[in-house]
VEXDREN-2710 file (C-alpha; in Angstrom, 1 decimal):
% VEXDREN-2710
k/r/px/py/pz
1/MET/123.0/97.5/105.9
2/THR/126.0/95.2/106.2
3/ARG/129.6/96.4/105.7
4/SER/130.0/94.3/102.5
5/ILE/127.0/95.6/100.8
6/VAL/127.7/99.2/101.8
7/GLY/131.3/98.8/100.7
8/LEU/130.2/97.5/97.3
9/ILE/127.8/100.4/96.7
10/THR/130.3/103.1/97.8
11/HIS/133.3/101.5/96.1
12/ARG/135.2/104.0/93.9
13/ARG/134.9/101.9/90.8
14/ALA/131.9/99.7/91.5
15/LYS/129.6/102.8/91.7
16/TYR/129.9/103.1/87.9
17/GLY/128.6/99.6/87.6
18/PHE/125.4/100.5/89.4
19/ILE/124.9/103.5/87.2
20/ILE/125.4/101.4/84.0
21/PHE/123.1/98.7/85.4
22/TRP/120.2/101.1/86.0
23/LEU/120.7/102.7/82.6
24/ILE/120.4/99.3/80.9
25/VAL/117.3/98.4/83.1
26/VAL/115.5/101.7/82.3
27/ALA/116.2/101.3/78.6
28/VAL/114.6/97.9/78.6
29/ALA/111.7/98.9/80.9
30/GLY/110.8/102.1/79.1
31/PRO/108.8/100.6/76.2
32/LEU/107.1/98.2/78.6
33/ALA/106.1/101.0/81.0
34/GLY/104.4/102.8/78.2
35/LYS/102.1/99.9/77.7
36/LEU/100.7/99.9/81.2
37/THR/97.4/101.6/80.2
38/ASP/96.8/98.8/77.7
39/VAL/96.3/96.3/80.5
40/GLU/94.2/98.4/82.8
41/LYS/90.9/96.9/83.8
42/ASN/88.3/99.6/84.5
43/GLU/85.1/97.8/83.8
44/ALA/82.6/97.1/86.6
45/LYS/83.5/93.4/87.0
46/SER/87.2/94.2/87.7
47/TRP/86.1/96.0/90.9
48/LEU/83.8/93.2/92.1
49/PRO/84.7/90.4/94.4
50/GLY/84.1/87.0/92.8
51/SER/81.8/85.9/95.5
52/ALA/79.4/88.9/95.1
53/GLU/75.9/88.1/93.8
54/SER/76.1/90.7/91.1
55/THR/79.3/89.1/89.8
56/LYS/77.5/85.7/89.5
57/ALA/74.6/87.5/87.9
58/LEU/76.9/89.0/85.3
59/ASP/78.3/85.6/84.5
60/ALA/74.8/84.2/84.2
61/GLN/73.7/87.0/81.9
62/ALA/76.2/86.0/79.3
63/ALA/73.6/83.6/77.9
64/PHE/71.3/86.5/77.1
65/ALA/73.6/89.4/76.4
66/SER/77.3/90.3/76.4
67/PRO/78.7/91.1/79.9
68/ASN/80.4/94.0/78.2
69/THR/77.1/95.7/77.2
70/LEU/76.8/99.3/78.4
71/PRO/73.4/100.8/77.7
72/ALA/73.5/104.4/76.5
73/VAL/70.4/106.4/77.5
74/VAL/69.7/109.4/75.1
75/VAL/67.3/111.9/76.6
76/TYR/65.7/114.8/74.7
77/GLU/63.9/117.7/76.4
78/ARG/62.0/120.8/75.4
79/PRO/60.3/122.3/78.5
80/SER/57.6/123.9/76.4
81/GLY/56.7/120.4/75.0
82/LEU/58.2/118.3/72.1
83/THR/57.0/119.5/68.7
84/PRO/56.1/117.2/65.8
85/ALA/59.4/118.2/64.2
86/ASP/61.2/117.1/67.5
87/GLN/59.4/113.8/67.5
88/GLN/60.3/113.2/63.8
89/LYS/64.0/114.0/64.5
90/ILE/64.0/111.7/67.6
91/ALA/62.5/108.8/65.6
92/ALA/65.1/109.4/62.8
93/ASP/67.9/109.3/65.3
94/ALA/66.6/105.9/66.7
95/GLN/66.6/104.5/63.2
96/THR/70.2/105.8/62.6
97/TRP/71.4/104.1/65.8
98/SER/69.7/100.9/64.8
99/GLY/72.5/100.5/62.3
100/LEU/75.4/100.8/64.7
101/SER/77.9/97.9/64.5
102/GLU/78.3/97.9/68.3
103/LEU/74.7/97.0/69.1
104/ASP/73.9/94.1/71.4
105/GLY/70.2/93.7/70.8
106/LYS/67.7/96.2/69.6
107/VAL/67.5/100.0/70.1
108/VAL/64.5/100.7/72.5
109/GLY/62.4/103.7/71.9
110/PRO/61.7/106.5/71.3
111/ILE/59.9/106.3/74.7
112/PRO/57.8/109.5/75.3
113/ALA/57.4/111.0/78.7
114/GLN/53.9/111.4/80.1
115/ASP/54.3/115.1/80.4
116/GLY/55.1/115.4/76.7
117/GLN/58.3/117.4/77.4
118/ALA/60.9/114.7/76.9
119/ALA/61.6/111.4/75.2
120/GLU/64.4/108.8/75.6
121/ILE/66.1/106.1/73.6
122/ILE/68.1/103.2/75.0
123/ILE/71.0/101.9/72.9
124/PRO/72.6/98.7/74.2
125/LEU/76.3/99.1/73.2
126/ASP/78.7/96.2/73.3
127/LEU/82.1/97.8/73.2
128/GLY/84.1/94.7/74.1
129/GLU/86.4/94.1/77.1
130/GLU/87.9/97.6/76.6
131/GLY/84.4/99.2/76.7
132/TRP/85.3/101.6/79.5
133/ASN/88.1/103.0/77.5
134/LYS/86.1/103.1/74.2
135/ALA/82.9/104.6/75.7
136/ALA/84.0/108.2/75.3
137/ALA/84.4/107.9/71.5
138/ALA/81.1/106.0/71.1
139/VAL/79.2/108.5/73.2
140/GLU/80.6/111.5/71.4
141/GLY/79.3/110.1/68.1
142/ILE/75.8/109.5/69.6
143/THR/75.8/112.9/71.2
144/ALA/76.7/114.6/67.9
145/THR/73.9/112.8/66.1
146/ALA/71.4/113.7/68.9
147/ARG/72.3/117.4/68.9
148/THR/72.5/117.9/65.1
149/GLY/69.4/119.7/63.9
150/ALA/67.9/119.8/67.4
151/ASN/66.7/123.4/66.9
152/GLY/66.6/124.4/70.6
153/MET/65.8/120.9/71.9
154/THR/68.4/119.7/74.4
155/ALA/69.9/116.2/74.2
156/TYR/72.2/114.4/76.6
157/VAL/73.6/110.9/76.8
158/THR/73.5/109.2/80.2
159/GLY/73.1/105.7/81.6
160/PRO/76.0/103.3/82.1
161/ALA/77.6/104.2/78.8
162/GLY/77.4/108.0/79.4
163/ILE/78.8/107.6/82.9
164/ALA/81.6/105.4/81.6
165/ALA/82.4/108.0/78.9
166/ASP/82.6/110.9/81.4
167/SER/84.7/108.7/83.8
168/SER/87.1/107.8/81.1
169/LYS/87.4/111.5/80.1
170/ALA/88.1/112.4/83.7
171/PHE/90.9/109.8/83.8
172/GLU/92.2/110.9/80.3
173/GLY/95.7/112.1/80.6
174/ILE/95.8/111.1/84.3
175/ASP/99.3/109.7/84.0
176/SER/100.8/112.8/82.4
177/THR/98.8/115.1/84.7
178/LEU/99.9/113.4/87.9
179/LEU/103.5/112.9/86.6
180/TYR/104.1/116.5/85.7
181/GLY/102.2/117.8/88.7
182/THR/104.2/115.5/91.0
183/ILE/107.5/116.4/89.5
184/THR/106.7/120.1/89.8
185/VAL/105.9/119.7/93.5
186/VAL/109.0/117.6/94.2
187/VAL/111.3/120.0/92.4
188/VAL/110.0/123.1/94.2
189/ILE/110.3/121.5/97.6
190/LEU/113.8/120.1/96.9
191/LEU/114.9/123.5/95.7
192/LEU/113.6/125.1/98.9
193/THR/115.1/122.3/101.0
194/TYR/118.6/122.2/99.5
195/ARG/118.7/125.7/98.1
196/SER/120.9/124.2/95.4
197/PRO/120.2/124.7/91.7
198/VAL/121.6/121.2/90.9
199/LEU/121.2/118.8/93.7
200/TRP/117.4/118.3/93.2
201/LEU/118.1/116.7/89.8
202/LEU/119.6/113.5/91.4
203/PRO/116.6/112.5/93.5
204/VAL/114.2/113.4/90.6
205/ILE/116.2/111.4/88.1
206/SER/116.3/108.4/90.5
207/ALA/112.6/108.6/91.2
208/GLY/111.9/108.7/87.4
209/VAL/114.0/105.6/87.0
210/ALA/112.1/103.9/89.8
211/LEU/108.7/104.8/88.3
212/THR/109.6/103.5/84.9
213/VAL/111.0/100.2/86.2
214/ALA/108.0/99.7/88.5
215/GLN/105.5/100.4/85.7
216/ALA/107.3/97.8/83.5
217/VAL/107.2/95.2/86.2
218/ILE/103.5/95.8/86.9
219/TYR/102.7/95.7/83.2
220/LEU/104.4/92.2/82.9
221/LEU/102.5/90.9/86.0
222/ALA/99.2/92.3/84.7
223/LYS/99.6/90.8/81.3
224/ASN/101.0/87.4/82.4
225/ALA/100.1/86.8/86.0
226/GLY/96.5/88.2/86.3
227/LEU/97.4/91.2/88.4
228/THR/94.4/93.7/88.4
229/VAL/95.5/97.2/87.5
230/ASN/93.1/100.1/86.9
231/ALA/93.4/103.9/86.4
232/GLN/93.1/104.5/90.1
233/SER/96.0/102.2/91.2
234/ALA/98.1/103.4/88.2
235/GLY/97.6/107.0/89.3
236/ILE/98.4/106.3/92.9
237/LEU/101.6/104.4/91.8
238/THR/103.0/107.6/90.3
239/VAL/102.3/109.6/93.4
240/LEU/103.6/106.9/95.7
241/VAL/106.9/106.2/93.9
242/PHE/107.8/109.9/93.6
243/GLY/106.6/110.8/97.1
244/ALA/108.1/107.9/99.0
245/GLY/111.1/107.6/96.8
246/THR/112.0/111.3/97.3
247/ASP/111.4/110.8/101.0
248/TYR/114.1/108.1/101.1
249/ALA/116.4/110.3/99.0
250/LEU/115.9/113.2/101.5
251/LEU/116.7/111.0/104.5
252/LEU/119.9/109.5/102.8
253/VAL/121.1/112.9/101.5
254/ALA/120.6/114.5/104.9
255/ARG/122.8/111.8/106.6
256/TYR/125.3/112.0/103.8
257/ARG/125.6/115.8/104.2
258/GLU/126.1/115.3/107.9
259/GLU/128.9/112.8/107.4
260/LEU/130.6/115.0/104.8
261/ARG/131.4/117.4/107.6
262/LYS/133.2/114.6/109.5
263/HIS/135.0/112.8/106.6
264/ALA/137.4/114.3/104.1
265/ASP/136.6/111.4/101.6
266/ARG/133.1/111.5/100.2
267/HIS/133.1/107.7/99.7
268/ALA/133.8/107.2/103.4
269/ALA/131.0/109.7/104.2
270/MET/128.5/107.8/102.0
271/ALA/129.6/104.5/103.5
272/VAL/128.7/105.8/107.0
273/ALA/125.5/107.4/105.8
274/LEU/124.3/104.2/104.2
275/HIS/125.4/102.1/107.2
276/ARG/123.5/104.4/109.6
277/ALA/120.5/105.6/107.6
278/GLY/120.1/102.5/105.4
279/PRO/118.5/100.2/108.0
280/ALA/116.0/102.9/109.0
281/ILE/115.1/103.5/105.3
282/ILE/114.8/99.8/104.7
283/ALA/112.6/99.3/107.8
284/SER/110.4/102.2/106.7
285/ALA/110.0/100.9/103.2
286/SER/109.4/97.4/104.5
287/THR/106.6/98.7/106.7
288/VAL/105.0/100.4/103.7
289/VAL/105.4/97.2/101.6
290/VAL/103.9/95.0/104.3
291/GLY/101.1/97.5/104.9
292/MET/100.2/97.6/101.2
293/LEU/100.4/93.8/100.8
294/CYS/97.7/93.6/103.6
295/LEU/95.3/95.0/101.0
296/MET/95.5/91.6/99.3
297/PHE/93.1/90.4/102.0
298/ALA/90.4/92.6/100.4
299/GLU/87.4/91.2/98.7
300/THR/87.3/94.1/96.2
301/ASN/89.4/93.2/93.2
302/ALA/90.6/96.8/92.7
303/THR/91.7/97.2/96.3
304/ARG/93.3/93.8/96.3
305/GLY/95.2/94.8/93.1
306/LEU/96.4/98.1/94.6
307/GLY/98.3/96.2/97.3
308/PRO/101.0/94.5/95.0
309/VAL/101.0/97.5/92.7
310/ALA/102.0/99.9/95.5
311/ALA/104.4/97.3/97.1
312/ILE/106.3/96.9/93.8
313/GLY/106.6/100.7/93.4
314/ILE/108.0/101.0/97.0
315/LEU/110.4/98.1/96.6
316/VAL/111.8/99.4/93.2
317/GLY/112.0/102.9/94.7
318/LEU/114.0/101.6/97.7
319/ALA/116.4/99.7/95.5
320/VAL/117.0/102.7/93.3
321/MET/117.5/105.1/96.2
322/LEU/120.0/102.9/98.0
323/THR/122.1/102.0/94.9
324/LEU/121.7/104.5/92.0
325/LEU/121.4/107.6/94.2
326/PRO/124.5/107.0/96.3
327/ALA/126.5/106.2/93.1
328/LEU/125.4/109.5/91.5
329/LEU/126.1/111.5/94.7
330/THR/129.6/110.1/95.1
331/THR/130.3/110.5/91.4
332/VAL/129.5/114.2/91.3
333/GLY/131.2/115.1/94.6
334/ARG/130.6/117.9/97.1
335/TRP/130.0/120.7/94.6
336/VAL/126.5/119.4/94.0
337/PHE/125.5/121.0/97.3
338/TRP/126.6/124.5/96.1
339/PRO/126.2/127.2/97.3
340/LYS/126.1/125.5/100.8
341/ARG/128.8/122.9/100.5
342/PRO/129.3/120.8/103.6
343/ALA/133.0/121.4/104.2
344/PHE/135.1/118.8/106.1
345/GLY/135.4/119.9/109.7
346/SER/132.6/122.4/109.6
347/ARG/130.0/122.6/112.4
348/GLU/126.8/120.6/112.0
349/PRO/124.1/123.3/112.0
350/THR/121.2/121.1/113.1
351/THR/122.7/120.7/116.7
352/THR/121.7/124.3/117.6
353/GLY/119.1/125.0/114.9
354/PHE/115.3/125.4/114.9
355/TRP/114.4/121.8/115.9
356/ALA/117.0/121.8/118.7
357/LYS/115.3/124.9/120.2
358/ILE/111.8/123.2/119.7
359/GLY/113.1/120.2/121.6
360/ALA/114.4/122.3/124.5
361/GLY/111.1/124.0/124.7
362/ILE/109.2/120.7/124.9
363/ALA/111.6/119.4/127.5
364/ARG/110.5/122.1/130.0
365/ARG/106.9/120.9/129.9
366/ALA/107.0/117.5/128.4
367/ARG/104.0/116.0/130.2
368/LEU/101.8/119.0/129.7
369/THR/102.8/119.1/126.0
370/TRP/101.8/115.6/125.2
371/ILE/98.6/115.8/127.1
372/VAL/97.5/119.0/125.4
373/THR/98.5/117.7/122.0
374/THR/96.6/114.5/122.5
375/LEU/93.5/116.4/123.5
376/VAL/93.6/118.6/120.5
377/LEU/94.1/115.7/118.1
378/ALA/91.2/113.8/119.8
379/ALA/89.0/116.8/119.4
380/LEU/89.8/116.9/115.6
381/ALA/89.0/113.1/115.5
382/VAL/85.5/113.8/116.7
383/GLY/84.8/115.3/113.2
384/ILE/84.6/111.7/111.9
385/VAL/80.9/111.8/112.8
386/GLN/80.6/114.3/109.9
387/LEU/82.0/111.7/107.4
388/ASP/79.4/110.0/105.3
389/ALA/81.4/107.2/103.7
390/SER/78.4/105.3/102.4
391/GLY/79.3/105.9/98.8
392/LEU/79.0/108.6/96.1
393/THR/76.2/109.0/93.7
394/ASN/77.0/109.5/90.0
395/ALA/76.4/113.2/90.4
396/GLN/78.6/113.4/93.6
397/SER/81.4/111.5/91.9
398/PHE/82.3/114.3/89.5
399/ARG/83.5/117.7/90.3
400/GLY/81.4/119.6/87.8
401/ASN/78.3/118.8/85.7
402/PRO/79.3/116.4/82.9
403/ASP/76.6/115.4/80.3
404/SER/75.9/112.1/82.0
405/VAL/75.0/113.8/85.3
406/VAL/72.8/116.5/83.6
407/GLY/71.2/113.8/81.5
408/GLU/70.5/111.7/84.6
409/GLU/68.8/114.7/86.2
410/THR/66.8/115.2/83.1
411/VAL/65.6/111.6/83.0
412/SER/64.6/111.8/86.7
413/ARG/62.3/114.8/85.9
414/HIS/60.3/113.1/83.3
415/PHE/60.6/109.3/83.7
416/PRO/60.8/106.7/86.5
417/ALA/64.0/107.5/88.3
418/GLY/65.7/104.2/87.5
419/ALA/65.0/104.3/83.8
420/GLY/68.0/103.0/81.8
421/ASN/69.5/101.2/84.7
422/PRO/67.3/98.1/85.2
423/VAL/67.5/95.6/88.0
424/VAL/68.3/92.2/86.4
425/VAL/67.1/88.9/87.8
426/VAL/68.4/85.6/86.5
427/SER/66.9/82.3/87.7
428/GLY/66.1/78.7/86.8
429/ALA/63.6/78.4/83.9
430/GLY/61.2/76.2/85.9
431/GLN/60.5/78.9/88.4
432/ALA/60.6/81.8/86.0
433/ASP/57.0/82.9/86.5
434/ALA/57.2/82.7/90.3
435/VAL/60.4/84.7/90.3
436/ARG/58.9/87.3/88.0
437/ALA/55.8/87.7/90.2
438/ALA/58.0/88.1/93.3
439/PHE/60.1/90.6/91.5
440/ALA/57.2/92.7/90.2
441/GLY/55.6/92.6/93.7
442/THR/58.6/94.2/95.4
443/SER/58.2/97.7/96.7
444/GLY/60.5/100.1/94.8
445/ILE/60.1/98.3/91.5
446/ASP/57.7/99.6/88.8
447/PRO/55.5/96.5/88.2
448/ALA/54.6/97.6/84.7
449/SER/58.2/97.7/83.7
450/VAL/59.0/94.0/84.6
451/THR/59.6/92.2/81.4
452/PRO/58.3/88.7/80.6
453/PRO/60.9/86.0/81.2
454/VAL/63.3/85.2/78.4
455/ILE/64.4/81.6/78.6
456/ARG/67.6/80.1/77.2
457/ASN/69.4/76.9/78.1
458/GLY/67.4/76.4/81.2
459/THR/68.0/79.9/82.5
460/ALA/65.4/82.7/82.7
461/TYR/66.1/86.4/82.5
462/VAL/63.8/89.3/83.6
463/GLU/64.5/93.0/84.3
464/GLY/62.6/95.8/85.8
465/THR/62.9/99.5/86.5
466/LEU/63.5/101.1/89.9
467/THR/61.2/103.9/91.1
468/ALA/64.1/105.6/92.9
469/PRO/67.3/106.9/91.3
470/ALA/69.6/104.0/90.5
471/ASP/72.5/105.2/92.6
472/SER/70.5/106.2/95.7
473/GLN/70.2/104.6/99.1
474/ALA/66.5/104.0/98.3
475/ALA/67.5/102.0/95.2
476/TYR/70.0/99.9/97.3
477/ALA/67.3/99.1/99.8
478/THR/65.1/98.0/96.9
479/VAL/67.8/95.7/95.6
480/ASP/67.9/94.1/99.1
481/ARG/64.1/93.6/99.1
482/VAL/64.3/92.1/95.6
483/ARG/66.9/89.7/96.7
484/ASP/64.9/88.7/99.7
485/ALA/61.8/88.1/97.6
486/VAL/63.4/86.1/94.7
487/HIS/65.6/84.1/97.0
488/ALA/62.5/82.9/98.8
489/VAL/61.2/81.2/95.7
490/PRO/62.0/77.5/96.2
491/GLY/64.4/76.0/93.7
492/ALA/64.8/79.2/91.7
493/ASP/68.5/79.8/92.6
494/ALA/67.8/83.4/91.6
495/LEU/70.5/86.0/91.3
496/VAL/70.0/89.8/91.3
497/GLY/72.3/92.0/89.3
498/GLY/72.4/95.2/87.3
499/ASN/74.4/98.4/87.9
500/THR/72.6/99.2/91.2
501/ALA/73.3/95.8/92.5
502/ILE/77.0/96.1/91.4
503/ASN/77.4/99.4/93.2
504/LEU/75.8/98.0/96.3
505/ASP/78.1/94.9/96.4
506/VAL/81.1/97.1/95.8
507/GLN/80.1/99.3/98.8
508/ARG/79.6/96.3/101.1
509/ALA/82.9/94.7/100.0
510/ALA/84.6/98.0/100.8
511/GLU/83.1/98.0/104.3
512/HIS/84.2/94.3/104.8
513/ASP/87.7/95.2/103.6
514/ARG/88.0/98.1/106.0
515/ASN/86.9/96.1/109.0
516/LEU/89.3/93.3/108.2
517/ILE/92.4/95.1/106.9
518/ILE/92.8/97.9/109.4
519/PRO/93.4/95.5/112.4
520/ILE/95.8/93.4/110.3
521/VAL/97.8/96.4/109.3
522/LEU/98.0/97.7/112.9
523/PHE/99.2/94.2/114.1
524/VAL/101.8/93.8/111.4
525/VAL/103.2/97.3/111.8
526/PHE/103.4/96.7/115.6
527/LEU/105.4/93.6/115.1
528/ILE/107.8/95.4/112.7
529/LEU/108.3/98.2/115.3
530/MET/109.0/95.7/118.1
531/MET/111.7/94.0/116.1
532/LEU/113.2/97.3/114.9
533/LEU/113.3/99.0/118.3
534/ARG/113.7/95.9/120.4
535/ALA/111.1/97.2/122.8
536/VAL/107.3/96.9/123.6
537/ILE/106.4/100.2/125.2
538/GLY/107.8/102.4/122.4
539/PRO/106.0/100.5/119.6
540/VAL/102.7/100.6/121.5
541/LEU/103.0/104.4/121.9
542/LEU/104.0/104.9/118.3
543/ILE/101.0/102.8/117.0
544/ALA/98.7/104.8/119.3
545/THR/100.1/108.1/118.0
546/VAL/99.7/107.1/114.4
547/VAL/96.1/105.9/115.0
548/LEU/95.3/109.2/116.8
549/SER/96.9/111.1/113.8
550/PHE/94.7/109.1/111.4
551/GLY/91.6/109.9/113.4
552/ALA/92.4/113.6/113.6
553/ALA/93.2/113.7/109.9
554/LEU/90.0/112.0/108.8
555/GLY/87.9/114.0/111.3
556/ALA/89.4/117.3/110.1
557/SER/89.0/116.2/106.5
558/ALA/85.4/115.3/107.0
559/LEU/84.7/118.8/108.3
560/VAL/86.5/120.4/105.3
561/PHE/84.7/118.1/102.8
562/ARG/81.3/119.0/104.1
563/HIS/81.6/122.7/105.1
564/ILE/84.3/124.1/102.8
565/PHE/84.4/121.9/99.7
566/GLY/80.7/121.2/99.7
567/PHE/81.1/117.4/99.1
568/GLU/78.0/115.6/100.1
569/GLY/79.6/112.2/100.8
570/ALA/82.7/110.1/100.5
571/ASP/83.6/106.9/98.7
572/THR/83.3/103.8/100.9
573/SER/87.0/103.0/100.2
574/LEU/88.2/106.4/101.6
575/PRO/88.7/105.4/105.2
576/LEU/90.7/102.3/104.3
577/PHE/92.9/104.0/101.7
578/VAL/93.6/107.0/104.0
579/PHE/94.3/104.6/106.9
580/VAL/96.7/102.4/105.0
581/PHE/98.6/105.3/103.4
582/LEU/98.8/107.3/106.7
583/VAL/99.8/104.4/108.9
584/ALA/102.2/102.8/106.4
585/LEU/103.7/106.1/105.3
586/GLY/103.3/108.0/108.6
587/ILE/105.1/105.4/110.6
588/ASP/108.1/106.0/108.3
589/TYR/108.9/109.3/110.0
590/ASN/108.5/107.7/113.5
591/ILE/110.9/105.0/112.4
592/PHE/113.5/107.4/111.2
593/LEU/113.2/109.5/114.3
594/MET/113.1/106.7/116.8
595/THR/116.0/104.7/115.2
596/ARG/118.1/107.9/115.5
597/VAL/116.9/108.5/119.0
598/ARG/117.9/104.9/119.9
599/GLU/121.3/105.3/118.3
600/GLU/121.9/108.5/120.3
601/SER/120.4/107.0/123.5
602/THR/123.0/104.2/123.7
603/ARG/125.7/107.0/124.2
604/HIS/123.9/109.9/125.9
605/GLY/120.8/108.5/127.6
606/THR/117.2/108.5/126.3
607/ARG/116.2/112.0/127.1
608/ARG/119.2/113.7/125.6
609/GLY/119.1/111.1/122.8
610/ALA/115.5/112.2/122.1
611/LEU/116.6/115.9/121.8
612/VAL/119.6/115.1/119.6
613/GLY/117.5/112.8/117.4
614/LEU/114.9/115.5/116.9
615/ALA/117.5/118.2/116.2
616/ALA/119.2/115.9/113.6
617/THR/116.1/114.7/111.8
618/GLY/113.6/117.4/112.4
619/GLY/114.4/119.4/109.2
620/VAL/114.7/116.5/106.8
621/ILE/111.6/114.7/108.1
622/THR/109.6/117.9/107.8
623/SER/110.9/118.3/104.2
624/ALA/110.0/114.6/103.5
625/GLY/106.5/115.2/104.8
626/LEU/106.1/118.3/102.6
627/VAL/107.2/116.2/99.6
628/LEU/104.8/113.4/100.3
629/ALA/101.9/115.7/101.2
630/GLY/102.6/117.8/98.0
631/THR/102.6/114.7/95.8
632/PHE/99.3/113.3/97.2
633/ALA/97.8/116.8/97.0
634/VAL/98.3/116.5/93.2
635/LEU/95.5/113.9/93.2
636/ALA/93.1/116.8/94.1
637/THR/93.7/118.3/90.6
638/LEU/91.7/115.5/89.0
639/PRO/87.9/116.2/88.3
640/LEU/86.8/113.3/90.5
641/THR/85.6/113.7/94.1
642/GLY/87.1/110.4/95.3
643/PHE/90.6/111.3/94.2
644/ALA/90.2/114.9/95.6
645/GLU/89.2/113.4/99.0
646/ILE/92.0/110.9/99.1
647/GLY/94.6/113.5/98.1
648/PHE/93.4/116.1/100.6
649/ALA/93.0/113.6/103.5
650/VAL/96.4/112.0/103.0
651/ALA/98.2/115.3/102.4
652/PHE/96.7/116.8/105.5
653/GLY/97.4/113.7/107.6
654/VAL/101.0/113.6/106.5
655/LEU/101.6/117.2/107.4
656/LEU/99.8/116.7/110.8
657/ASP/102.0/113.6/111.4
658/THR/105.3/115.2/110.6
659/ILE/104.8/118.7/112.1
660/VAL/102.7/117.9/115.2
661/VAL/102.6/114.1/116.0
662/ARG/106.3/113.2/115.2
663/SER/108.0/116.5/116.3
664/VAL/105.8/117.4/119.3
665/LEU/103.8/114.4/120.6
666/VAL/106.4/111.6/120.1
667/THR/109.2/113.8/121.4
668/ALA/107.2/114.8/124.5
669/LEU/106.5/111.2/125.2
670/ASN/110.1/110.3/124.9
671/LEU/111.1/113.0/127.2
672/ASP/108.5/112.2/129.8
673/LEU/108.9/108.5/129.9
674/GLY/112.7/108.5/129.3
675/ARG/114.4/105.2/129.4
676/HIS/111.1/103.3/130.1
677/ILE/110.3/103.8/126.4
678/TRP/112.7/101.0/125.6
679/TRP/111.3/98.4/128.0
680/PRO/112.1/95.5/128.2
681/SER/115.5/96.0/126.4
682/ARG/118.7/96.9/128.2
683/LEU/118.3/100.5/127.3
684/ALA/115.4/100.6/129.8
685/ARG/117.9/100.0/132.6
686/GLN/120.4/102.6/131.5
687/PRO/120.6/105.7/133.8
688/ASP/119.0/108.8/132.5
689/VAL/118.8/112.5/133.4
690/PRO/115.7/114.7/133.9
691/ALA/114.4/116.3/130.7
692/GLU/115.3/119.8/131.7
693/GLN/118.9/118.8/132.4
694/ALA/119.1/117.0/129.0
695/ALA/117.8/120.1/127.2
696/ALA/120.4/122.3/129.0
697/GLU/123.2/120.0/128.1
698/ALA/122.1/119.6/124.5
699/MET/122.0/123.3/123.9
700/ARG/125.2/124.0/125.8
701/SER/127.3/121.2/124.4
702/PRO/125.9/119.5/121.3
703/ALA/126.3/115.8/121.2
704/PRO/129.0/114.5/118.8
705/GLY/128.0/112.6/115.8
706/PRO/128.7/108.9/115.1
707/ALA/132.3/107.8/114.7
708/ALA/133.8/107.6/111.3
709/ARG/134.2/103.9/111.3
710/LEU/131.5/101.4/110.4
711/ASP/130.5/100.0/113.7
END
């Protein structure tokens, strides 16, 4: 950061202006932030790429039915056989639902099962554009009717409406759950880190301001600029702003506390802290922002929308932590560190502390250390073969057995597996009969279920039932066969849609996004590291360590998912999300370590600079990693498998990165390669000492800190 900007932020009177400014901003942003859930888009189309065939089919279906229609499948079961009273009650329920104001078409059924033990009714519900959010209330009413007077007969609501209802319930209160859980984790870790009953308040207040302002900005963009926001991205925003924002606060406070021991005036100490730590924090945040913006290359709307949502959160968090937090710290003074106030002239404890001793130990066997560490991480990465990221079925998506899952299992016992989730084919009217014949003749489609073509405005509509469960790999294979069959009809311009086709297209878009975005993120991060460190060898090694850390984290997580948690699969977006979060956030710690190592290397040589850098930053980076891991782990509290997997994998990966990769592997590489790490910059030609000598000198005579002046 430049002297003029630092001087303004740390000015004795100007600091009050920053505090007042953020108070005004948060007062304006508060009401807008509360409206963010109003602009969330959680319906199926908001997840689909515009080029997907199922998206085009949804648009074409608008001539026959509302694109917002969610069929509710009500299934009744009595294992001993439905009685006449049961059948009478079921028929009466169907008549009752025929009068619902939300109907889009006619109620279908009752449809009896051939074994006489079950019956089903299909209710086409048009709940409008906010159907995903309204599904829970509508399904609760239907469920209450179905179970009233059942006299031992079970009844469940499943199908798209039932699944939407259970999904919305799972997300219900997500903002408050994640917020309170995240705050609790942050407060506990800050209390353990600072051991002060007061200091933790300032980072938490600053993070709260950042989250409120970020939510307000995102709300305005979603409402007026078409930004896609859903419950997933809104939840991740809370975790990301608190996690990354608190990390930046920890890094700044650590350097400020270090400088307070060298400066009698706290404003001068903060000026040096900002000048020294600010560029590293800005570079770290910029890496995260650029990494998140790479998600905008995604085909999937939800993934593409997460990019700017996360980037805005990081940018606002950065601005708050570099302006409001310094103003608060310099306003309250040294007493906020009580009971361990950093007195002027006191010894800096990190120079001979735990991480200094760890560095000395690594220095004695630097090459052996990085080779063994690399082999262990590579062995963990082999666990990736256990990861089945081909998507989650409806039953696998929930942690537990909600009604829609139990109902789906009930339907599959008594009816064709795909009942209630038809495959839809839309084509030109002139080829309607040929398309229907090709559709009905496809293996995996019940030919008796294929409806006669309905023709409107030159477009024909048919639907049929899958013989396999609608969310199974067999069903996806059937959709592919249907597409091949109907596309082969000359001049039909047929489109295949329906919920199974939608899920298949989302999965394939996620695979495309992963294969495209991962190389882009790696290249962009590499360029940023080259500019920051003014070297090539160092950035190449840092990128390699982060990729190795990602592989080890995902491999270990896959083993845990399968053999401990009992998860049968993973969402197709998991590898991409884990990669982006671990690379973009994990590189933060390497940036903060390596910028400090470079700073010390200019005065003491690379190997001693590596040891001083580790000693000075080891504690705070580990604390920052604990904060970020703890906040992402909060995601695992939600009753959704996808969130639990993301939360665990990112949390484990962050801990692995901070404790093993950054402190052991990177330090060992620095000590082994020495000055060559900075090639081709001038530092690569600066004389250096052997690692063992650097360790002995560092432990015997700690290197002095930076000078008090801003240079």
